[in-house]
C-alpha positions in Angstrom: -10.7 -24.4 14.2 -10.3 -21.7 11.6 -12.5 -19.8 9.2 -11.8 -20.3 5.5 -11.6 -17.1 3.5 -13.4 -18.5 0.4 -14.2 -15.0 -0.9 -12.7 -11.5 -0.8 -15.1 -10.4 1.9 -13.3 -7.6 3.9 -14.5 -9.2 7.2 -11.8 -11.9 6.7 -9.0 -9.3 6.6 -10.4 -7.5 9.6 -10.5 -10.7 11.6 -7.0 -11.5 10.7 -5.9 -8.1 11.9 -7.6 -8.9 15.2 -5.5 -12.1 15.5 -8.1 -14.6 14.4 -7.0 -17.6 12.4 -8.3 -17.4 8.8 -7.1 -19.8 6.2 -6.8 -19.2 2.5 -8.6 -21.8 0.4 -5.4 -23.4 -1.0 -4.1 -24.0 2.5 -7.4 -25.2 3.7 -7.7 -27.7 0.8 -4.3 -29.3 1.8 -5.7 -30.2 5.2 -7.8 -33.3 5.7 -10.3 -31.7 8.0 -14.1 -31.8 7.8 -15.8 -28.8 6.3 -18.9 -27.2 7.8 -20.9 -24.7 5.7 -22.9 -22.2 7.6 -25.2 -19.7 6.1 -25.6 -16.2 7.5 -28.8 -14.4 6.5 -27.8 -10.9 7.4 -30.9 -8.6 7.5 -29.3 -5.8 9.4 -29.4 -2.3 8.0 -26.4 -0.9 6.2 -24.9 0.8 9.3 -24.7 -2.5 11.1 -24.2 -4.9 8.1 -20.5 -5.4 8.2 -20.2 -5.2 12.0 -22.8 -8.0 12.3 -20.8 -10.1 9.8 -17.7 -9.7 12.0 -19.5 -10.5 15.2 -21.0 -13.8 14.0 -17.9 -14.8 11.9 -15.7 -14.2 15.0 -17.9 -16.4 17.2 -17.9 -19.2 14.7 -14.2 -18.9 14.1 -13.5 -19.2 17.9 -15.2 -22.6 18.0 -12.7 -25.3 18.9 -14.4 -28.0 16.8 -12.2 -30.0 14.5 -13.6 -28.5 11.3 -13.0 -25.8 8.8 -15.8 -23.2 8.7 -17.1 -21.8 5.5 -19.6 -19.0 6.2 -21.8 -17.9 3.4 -23.4 -14.5 3.9 -26.6 -13.6 2.0 -29.6 -11.3 2.5 -33.1 -10.7 1.3 -33.2 -8.5 -1.9 -36.5 -6.8 -0.8 -34.6 -5.0 2.1 -33.9 -1.5 1.0 -30.2 -0.6 0.9 -28.1 2.5 0.3 -25.4 2.7 -2.3 -22.6 1.4 0.0 -24.7 -1.5 1.4 -25.9 -2.5 -2.1 -22.3 -2.5 -3.4 -21.1 -4.6 -0.5 -23.8 -7.2 -1.0 -23.5 -7.3 -4.8 -19.7 -7.8 -4.5 -19.4 -10.2 -1.5 -22.8 -11.9 -0.8 -24.2 -15.1 -2.2 -27.8 -15.7 -3.3 -30.3 -17.8 -1.4 -31.0 -19.7 -4.6 -27.4 -20.8 -4.9 -27.2 -21.8 -1.2 -30.5 -23.7 -1.5 -29.0 -25.6 -4.4 -25.7 -26.4 -2.9 -26.9 -27.0 0.7 -25.8 -25.8 4.2 -25.0 -27.6 7.4 -26.3 -24.8 9.6 -27.9 -21.4 9.3 -27.8 -18.1 11.3 -30.5 -15.5 10.9 -29.9 -12.0 12.2 -32.3 -9.4 13.4 -33.6 -6.5 11.2 -35.0 -3.1 11.5 -38.8 -3.0 11.5 -41.2 -0.3 10.3 -44.6 -1.7 11.2 -46.4 -2.9 14.3 -47.0 -6.4 12.9 -44.1 -8.5 11.7 -46.3 -10.2 9.0 -46.8 -6.7 7.4 -43.0 -6.2 6.9 -41.7 -6.2 3.3 -39.3 -9.0 4.2 -41.8 -11.3 5.9 -42.6 -13.6 3.0 -39.0 -14.0 1.8 -37.9 -14.6 5.4 -40.6 -17.3 5.9 -39.4 -19.0 2.7 -35.9 -19.2 4.1 -37.2 -20.5 7.5 -39.4 -23.0 5.9 -36.6 -24.4 3.6 -34.1 -24.5 6.5 -36.5 -26.4 8.7 -36.3 -29.4 6.3 -32.8 -29.0 4.9 -30.5 -27.7 7.5 -29.3 -29.4 10.6 -29.9 -26.4 12.9 -31.0 -22.8 12.6 -29.9 -20.2 15.0 -32.2 -17.2 15.2 -31.3 -13.8 16.7 -33.8 -11.5 18.2 -36.3 -10.5 15.5 -35.7 -13.8 13.7 -36.7 -15.6 16.9 -39.9 -13.5 17.0 -40.6 -14.4 13.4 -40.2 -18.1 14.0 -42.4 -17.9 17.2 -45.2 -16.2 15.1 -44.8 -18.3 11.9 -44.3 -21.7 13.4 -46.0 -21.5 16.8 -48.6 -18.8 16.5 -47.0 -16.7 19.4 -46.9 -13.0 18.5 -44.4 -10.8 20.2 -45.7 -8.1 22.5 -44.7 -4.4 22.4 -43.3 -3.3 25.8 -43.8 0.1 27.4 -40.1 0.8 27.5 -37.1 -0.5 25.5 -35.3 -3.5 27.0 -31.8 -2.1 26.5 -28.6 -2.9 28.3 -26.7 -5.9 29.8 -28.7 -8.3 31.9 -27.9 -11.2 34.1 -29.4 -14.6 33.1 -29.5 -18.0 34.8 -29.3 -21.4 33.1 -32.7 -23.1 33.5 -31.9 -26.6 32.1 -28.4 -27.7 32.9 -28.6 -31.0 31.1 -28.9 -29.5 27.6 -25.7 -29.8 25.5 -26.0 -26.1 24.4 -25.3 -25.0 27.9 -22.7 -27.6 28.8 -19.8 -26.0 30.8 -21.5 -22.6 30.6 -21.6 -20.5 33.8 -24.9 -21.0 35.7 -25.2 -17.2 35.8 -24.1 -15.0 32.9 -24.7 -11.7 31.2 -26.2 -11.0 27.7 -26.9 -7.7 26.0 -30.5 -6.9 24.9 -31.8 -4.2 22.7 -35.5 -4.5 21.7 -38.9 -3.0 22.2 -40.8 -6.3 21.8 -40.8 -9.5 23.8 -42.0 -13.1 23.7 -42.7 -14.1 27.3 -41.7 -17.2 29.1 -45.3 -18.3 29.2 -45.5 -18.0 25.4 -42.4 -20.3 25.0 -44.0 -22.7 27.4 -47.3 -22.6 25.6 -45.5 -23.4 22.3 -44.0 -26.5 23.9 -40.4 -25.1 23.7 -37.6 -25.5 26.2 -36.1 -22.4 27.8 -32.4 -22.8 28.5 -31.6 -19.3 29.9 -33.7 -16.6 31.4 -33.4 -13.2 33.2 -35.6 -12.0 36.0 -35.5 -8.5 34.4 -36.0 -9.2 30.6 -37.3 -12.7 30.4 -36.1 -15.5 28.0 -32.8 -15.2 26.2 -32.1 -18.8 25.0 -34.6 -21.4 24.0 -34.8 -24.4 21.7 -37.5 -26.1 19.6 -39.5 -29.1 20.7 -36.9 -31.5 19.2 -34.3 -29.7 21.4 -32.0 -28.6 18.6 -33.3 -27.9 15.1 -34.1 -24.3 16.0 -32.1 -22.4 18.5 -33.5 -19.0 19.6 -31.9 -15.9 21.1 -33.8 -12.9 22.2 -30.6 -11.1 23.3 -27.5 -10.2 21.4 -24.6 -12.3 22.7 -22.7 -11.5 19.5 -22.4 -7.8 20.4 -19.0 -6.2 20.5 -18.0 -4.4 23.7 -18.9 -1.0 22.1 -22.1 -2.1 20.4 -24.4 -0.6 23.0 -22.3 2.5 23.2 -22.8 3.1 19.5 -26.5 2.5 19.9 -26.6 5.1 22.7 -24.6 7.6 20.6 -27.0 7.1 17.7 -30.0 7.9 20.0 -28.2 11.1 21.2 -27.6 12.1 17.6 -31.3 11.5 16.9 -32.1 13.9 19.8 -29.7 16.5 18.5 -31.3 16.2 15.0 -34.8 16.6 16.4 -35.9 13.0 15.6 -36.1 12.1 19.3 -38.0 14.3 21.7 -36.5 13.1 25.0 -32.8 12.7 25.9 -32.0 9.0 25.8 -31.6 7.1 29.1 -28.5 5.0 29.8 -28.6 1.3 28.8 -29.1 -0.7 32.0 -26.1 -2.2 33.8 -23.7 -1.2 31.0 -22.0 2.1 31.9 -20.0 2.4 35.1 -20.7 5.2 37.5 -17.6 6.9 36.2 -18.7 6.7 32.6 -22.2 7.9 33.5 -20.6 11.0 35.1 -18.7 11.7 31.9 -21.9 11.3 29.9 -23.9 13.5 32.3 -21.3 16.2 31.9 -21.5 15.9 28.1 -25.3 16.1 28.2 -25.2 19.3 30.3 -22.7 20.9 27.9 -24.7 19.8 24.9 -28.0 21.1 26.2 -26.4 24.4 27.1 -24.8 24.7 23.6 -28.1 23.8 22.0 -30.1 26.4 24.0 -27.5 29.1 23.2 -27.1 28.0 19.6 -23.4 27.5 20.2 -20.8 25.0 19.0 -21.9 21.5 20.0 -19.4 19.4 22.1 -18.0 16.2 20.6 -19.5 13.0 21.9 -16.7 11.4 24.1 -16.9 8.0 22.4 -13.1 7.3 22.3 -12.7 8.2 26.0 -15.7 6.0 27.1 -14.9 3.0 24.9 -11.6 2.4 26.8 -13.6 2.1 30.1 -16.2 -0.4 29.0 -16.3 -4.0 30.3 -17.4 -7.1 28.3 -19.1 -9.6 30.6 -20.8 -11.7 28.0 -18.4 -12.8 25.2 -16.9 -15.9 26.9 -20.4 -17.4 27.5 -21.4 -16.5 23.9 -18.3 -18.2 22.6 -19.1 -21.3 24.8 -22.7 -21.6 23.6 -21.7 -21.2 19.9 -19.0 -23.7 20.4 -21.5 -26.2 21.8 -23.9 -25.4 18.9 -21.2 -26.0 16.3 -20.1 -29.2 18.1 -23.7 -30.6 17.9 -24.0 -29.6 14.2 -20.7 -31.3 13.5 -21.8 -34.5 15.4 -25.1 -34.7 13.5 -23.8 -33.9 10.1 -20.9 -36.4 10.5 -23.4 -39.1 11.5 -25.5 -38.2 8.4 -22.5 -38.5 6.1 -21.5 -41.9 7.6 -25.0 -43.2 7.1 -25.2 -41.8 3.6 -21.9 -43.4 2.7 -23.1 -46.8 4.1 -26.3 -46.4 2.0 -24.3 -45.3 -1.1 -26.0 -41.9 -1.2 -24.2 -38.8 -2.1 -23.6 -37.0 1.3 -23.3 -33.6 -0.4 -26.8 -33.8 -1.8 -28.6 -30.7 -0.5 -31.8 -32.6 -0.3 -30.5 -35.2 2.2 -32.7 -35.8 5.2 -31.8 -34.1 8.4 
């Protein structure tokens, strides 16, 4: 069912252009359909702020649950922003205080850029923990992406992530480990997920914490796991929300860092992402670039447009299915809560209602 454009956030217009169904509030109010309110704590840096919005909004909007989806983006004020990012947040984002007051049915927490070896030393650590702590008691389910998963594993379970020798970067095959769980209902037993991270929480750490691993890769470990109650916290280590071109843009950014002298080595290809044909194009570009740099000549243009048309997306359908299953479970639980609250003559919209 559709997203509801309850604000002027540009992401709604962008998704309409892509063919997604997005309702205006007046039209939504004329329909007798259950509302679900989902928070999106977007901690991504300015360059990825709006793209991350679109990715998660799109996945929620593609859910086939009989509900209208109101997504409420917010961020942590302590995260430093540039002028453009600050303007976007000030104009379109809500505050955690208002969402805490009004209540949410579910919450998504994105990843973030880190600057220190220990997560607990990051400037956003305490505000993030405050959100996680509140959500654990007041939200039906929290979906954590990448760094947010690492934060929950450290804060709630005492399992610190480990820095790996090389970056886990590319598109990797995973297998469903527990077929009975509703989050992987009707999901392919083998499916792909993009990853992009230097740090890892190992399968043994998830097991030691008493958690259930639902999907795992032989190459990069755990992607999908759930808390001991099997639903309150859903944890991703990968990035199933990524667009087809997301890893291409990351690769291009690394090349630009090399050109600018901020990276010493030329970046390797993301694993299992570029075809042999695309790799040949990029190898030719690299050779031309290195020659131009050595001769102080005109640098060739990175062939992004040519490559983008040749990329395959082998993960979105599964991501859509998992998010649909997540939304279905949230809908089921919140609907039951409301029915029980009605029977007990308790306001079902009270943000302090028990979950």
